[in-house]
VOPAGU-2260 file (C-alpha; in pm, 1 decimal, decimal comma):
REM VOPAGU-2260
SITE   aa  ch    i         X         Y         Z
SITE  UNK   A    0   -2411,9    5010,9    3344,1
SITE  UNK   A    1   -2775,9    4993,8    3240,0
SITE  UNK   A    2   -2916,0    4685,4    3075,1
SITE  UNK   A    3   -2982,1    4715,8    2703,9
SITE  UNK   A    4   -3329,2    4647,8    2565,7
SITE  UNK   A    5   -3348,5    4320,6    2376,0
SITE  UNK   A    6   -3418,8    4369,7    2002,8
SITE  UNK   A    7   -3750,7    4219,0    1888,9
SITE  UNK   A    8   -3580,3    4009,5    1621,9
SITE  UNK   A    9   -3360,5    3843,5    1885,1
SITE  UNK   A   10   -3673,5    3749,1    2079,8
SITE  UNK   A   11   -3824,2    3594,7    1765,5
SITE  UNK   A   12   -3502,0    3403,3    1691,5
SITE  UNK   A   13   -3493,3    3282,9    2054,2
SITE  UNK   A   14   -3853,8    3159,8    2033,5
SITE  UNK   A   15   -3779,0    2972,2    1711,1
SITE  UNK   A   16   -3469,9    2829,4    1879,4
SITE  UNK   A   17   -3662,2    2696,1    2179,2
SITE  UNK   A   18   -3934,2    2546,2    1958,9
SITE  UNK   A   19   -3670,5    2373,2    1746,7
SITE  UNK   A   20   -3478,7    2268,7    2058,6
SITE  UNK   A   21   -3785,9    2111,1    2216,3
SITE  UNK   A   22   -3871,1    1924,8    1894,2
SITE  UNK   A   23   -3514,1    1799,3    1853,7
SITE  UNK   A   24   -3498,8    1699,0    2221,1
SITE  UNK   A   25   -3828,2    1504,8    2197,0
SITE  UNK   A   26   -3702,0    1334,3    1879,6
SITE  UNK   A   27   -3385,0    1235,6    2065,5
SITE  UNK   A   28   -3585,7    1092,7    2355,0
SITE  UNK   A   29   -3808,3     903,3    2110,7
SITE  UNK   A   30   -3519,7     748,2    1918,5
SITE  UNK   A   31   -3334,4     657,6    2236,6
SITE  UNK   A   32   -3649,7     502,5    2384,8
SITE  UNK   A   33   -3709,7     314,8    2060,2
SITE  UNK   A   34   -3361,1     167,0    2072,7
SITE  UNK   A   35   -3410,3      64,3    2436,3
SITE  UNK   A   36   -3750,5     -90,7    2367,4
SITE  UNK   A   37   -3617,7    -273,3    2061,9
SITE  UNK   A   38   -3319,1    -407,0    2253,3
SITE  UNK   A   39   -3534,0    -558,0    2530,3
SITE  UNK   A   40   -3794,1    -711,3    2298,5
SITE  UNK   A   41   -3799,6   -1089,4    2278,1
SITE  UNK   A   42   -3567,1   -1210,4    2004,4
SITE  UNK   A   43   -3751,0   -1534,5    1946,6
SITE  UNK   A   44   -4048,0   -1362,1    1785,1
SITE  UNK   A   45   -4022,2   -1386,8    1408,8
SITE  UNK   A   46   -4226,1   -1192,7    1156,7
SITE  UNK   A   47   -4204,6   -1474,4     902,9
SITE  UNK   A   48   -4260,5   -1843,8     954,0
SITE  UNK   A   49   -3936,7   -1927,1     774,6
SITE  UNK   A   50   -3696,6   -2094,2    1017,5
SITE  UNK   A   51   -3394,4   -2069,9     790,2
SITE  UNK   A   52   -3088,3   -1996,5    1007,6
SITE  UNK   A   53   -2931,6   -1753,8     759,9
SITE  UNK   A   54   -3249,5   -1545,6     756,1
SITE  UNK   A   55   -3254,3   -1536,3    1136,2
SITE  UNK   A   56   -2890,8   -1420,9    1142,6
SITE  UNK   A   57   -2969,6   -1149,7     888,4
SITE  UNK   A   58   -3272,4   -1043,6    1090,5
SITE  UNK   A   59   -3061,9   -1026,4    1408,2
SITE  UNK   A   60   -2795,3    -822,9    1227,7
SITE  UNK   A   61   -3052,9    -574,8    1098,5
SITE  UNK   A   62   -3211,0    -548,3    1442,3
SITE  UNK   A   63   -2872,4    -491,7    1607,6
SITE  UNK   A   64   -2784,8    -225,1    1352,1
SITE  UNK   A   65   -3122,2     -56,0    1404,9
SITE  UNK   A   66   -3075,6     -56,1    1784,3
SITE  UNK   A   67   -2725,7      94,2    1762,3
SITE  UNK   A   68   -2824,0     344,2    1493,9
SITE  UNK   A   69   -3129,2     461,6    1691,1
SITE  UNK   A   70   -2925,6     495,1    2009,5
SITE  UNK   A   71   -2647,5     694,1    1841,9
SITE  UNK   A   72   -2877,4     924,8    1643,9
SITE  UNK   A   73   -3106,1     965,2    1945,7
SITE  UNK   A   74   -2810,4    1063,0    2163,2
SITE  UNK   A   75   -2691,6    1316,4    1904,9
SITE  UNK   A   76   -3040,7    1468,9    1892,0
SITE  UNK   A   77   -3056,0    1482,2    2272,9
SITE  UNK   A   78   -2727,5    1674,3    2284,5
SITE  UNK   A   79   -2843,4    1904,9    2002,5
SITE  UNK   A   80   -3173,1    1967,4    2184,1
SITE  UNK   A   81   -2990,4    2060,5    2502,8
SITE  UNK   A   82   -2757,3    2288,2    2301,7
SITE  UNK   A   83   -3055,8    2464,7    2142,0
SITE  UNK   A   84   -3223,5    2511,5    2480,6
SITE  UNK   A   85   -2898,6    2654,9    2618,4
SITE  UNK   A   86   -2870,7    2880,0    2312,5
SITE  UNK   A   87   -3226,8    3004,2    2378,8
SITE  UNK   A   88   -3122,0    3117,4    2726,0
SITE  UNK   A   89   -2808,9    3287,8    2593,2
SITE  UNK   A   90   -3002,8    3471,1    2320,9
SITE  UNK   A   91   -3255,0    3607,1    2569,0
SITE  UNK   A   92   -2983,4    3718,3    2811,3
SITE  UNK   A   93   -2764,6    3875,5    2540,8
SITE  UNK   A   94   -2467,2    3645,4    2592,2
SITE  UNK   A   95   -2186,6    3683,1    2337,9
SITE  UNK   A   96   -2132,9    3306,9    2314,9
SITE  UNK   A   97   -2496,7    3262,3    2209,3
SITE  UNK   A   98   -2449,5    3512,4    1924,9
SITE  UNK   A   99   -2137,5    3325,2    1809,9
SITE  UNK   A  100   -2302,2    2982,4    1842,3
SITE  UNK   A  101   -2605,2    3103,4    1646,3
SITE  UNK   A  102   -2383,7    3239,6    1368,9
SITE  UNK   A  103   -2187,4    2913,2    1349,5
SITE  UNK   A  104   -2504,6    2702,2    1337,7
SITE  UNK   A  105   -2655,8    2925,4    1069,1
SITE  UNK   A  106   -2343,8    2893,2     852,4
SITE  UNK   A  107   -2338,4    2515,6     906,3
SITE  UNK   A  108   -2708,1    2511,4     809,2
SITE  UNK   A  109   -2630,2    2694,6     484,8
SITE  UNK   A  110   -2352,3    2447,6     405,3
SITE  UNK   A  111   -2585,2    2152,8     474,8
SITE  UNK   A  112   -2853,9    2305,4     251,0
SITE  UNK   A  113   -2603,1    2351,6     -33,3
SITE  UNK   A  114   -2477,9    1993,9       4,0
SITE  UNK   A  115   -2839,5    1876,9      11,7
SITE  UNK   A  116   -2913,6    2051,8    -317,8
SITE  UNK   A  117   -2604,4    1916,2    -492,5
SITE  UNK   A  118   -2639,9    1563,8    -352,2
SITE  UNK   A  119   -3003,9    1558,2    -459,2
SITE  UNK   A  120   -2902,7    1653,7    -812,5
SITE  UNK   A  121   -2640,4    1377,8    -823,1
SITE  UNK   A  122   -2898,0    1111,9    -730,6
SITE  UNK   A  123   -3157,9    1256,9    -966,1
SITE  UNK   A  124   -2921,8    1248,3   -1263,4
SITE  UNK   A  125   -2787,3     901,3   -1187,0
SITE  UNK   A  126   -2906,9     567,0   -1314,5
SITE  UNK   A  127   -3043,6     490,8    -967,7
SITE  UNK   A  128   -3337,6     723,4   -1010,5
SITE  UNK   A  129   -3470,4     714,9   -1367,0
SITE  UNK   A  130   -3834,0     748,2   -1261,2
SITE  UNK   A  131   -3979,9    1076,7   -1389,3
SITE  UNK   A  132   -4249,7    1087,9   -1119,7
SITE  UNK   A  133   -3988,4    1203,4    -868,4
SITE  UNK   A  134   -3905,7    1523,1   -1059,3
SITE  UNK   A  135   -4171,8    1716,4    -867,1
SITE  UNK   A  136   -4031,1    1606,4    -531,8
SITE  UNK   A  137   -3679,9    1701,8    -646,1
SITE  UNK   A  138   -3798,7    2052,0    -736,5
SITE  UNK   A  139   -3971,5    2072,8    -397,2
SITE  UNK   A  140   -3655,5    1965,9    -214,4
SITE  UNK   A  141   -3446,0    2221,9    -402,2
SITE  UNK   A  142   -3704,1    2494,1    -336,0
SITE  UNK   A  143   -3712,6    2412,5      35,7
SITE  UNK   A  144   -3331,7    2417,7      51,1
SITE  UNK   A  145   -3317,9    2755,4    -124,9
SITE  UNK   A  146   -3578,4    2896,5     114,9
SITE  UNK   A  147   -3375,4    2759,2     407,5
SITE  UNK   A  148   -3059,4    2925,1     273,5
SITE  UNK   A  149   -3244,3    3255,7     229,4
SITE  UNK   A  150   -3384,9    3245,0     583,8
SITE  UNK   A  151   -3043,7    3163,4     732,3
SITE  UNK   A  152   -2884,4    3448,1     535,1
SITE  UNK   A  153   -3154,0    3691,7     653,1
SITE  UNK   A  154   -3094,8    3593,8    1014,6
SITE  UNK   A  155   -2717,5    3629,8     970,4
SITE  UNK   A  156   -2760,5    3977,3     820,3
SITE  UNK   A  157   -2990,0    4070,7    1110,0
SITE  UNK   A  158   -2744,1    3945,2    1371,9
SITE  UNK   A  159   -2469,2    4154,2    1207,1
SITE  UNK   A  160   -2662,5    4480,4    1254,3
SITE  UNK   A  161   -2487,5    4721,3    1494,0
SITE  UNK   A  162   -2770,3    4741,4    1751,8
SITE  UNK   A  163   -2800,4    4361,2    1763,0
SITE  UNK   A  164   -2424,2    4316,5    1795,2
SITE  UNK   A  165   -2427,0    4577,6    2071,9
SITE  UNK   A  166   -2692,7    4382,0    2261,3
SITE  UNK   A  167   -2460,6    4080,7    2259,8
SITE  UNK   A  168   -2152,9    4291,2    2341,2
SITE  UNK   A  169   -2005,8    4216,4    1999,7
SITE  UNK   A  170   -1918,5    4564,1    1874,9
SITE  UNK   A  171   -1662,2    4611,9    1602,6
SITE  UNK   A  172   -1322,1    4708,8    1739,0
């Protein structure tokens, strides 16, 4: 059985995947390192000169939350970065699991973009955000989300093309 030639679009998607994977992986390393560095910093250093015990307890609570939050989010980004790097390999080699994983992540991305648009509208219309200067940023966020949805849908439609599905061994039965 001869090896099929990789479609150009798959190569482009794979390159975008590795770039995103590297960025996500570096972000994960940064957040994890930040949590480690914060956890080993001296706790007796205070930003303010106030020696009120309740303020120190609050400061310690915020610091502890920040350390845990950074560690958890950093770990999630590390795993996601590794998954993207693995997906890059699978896309280049025409692995069926990489096609499926890419489709799932694209659909999840569309769902996240839709939730982002609707959640943004909820906060914009609420009493929390009555400032009119933020209307431009809201329009920008909605525009970016719509562009993200369009790009994800274009990639999905490309991955569903017969020659691309054939490259991944995902022909219709």
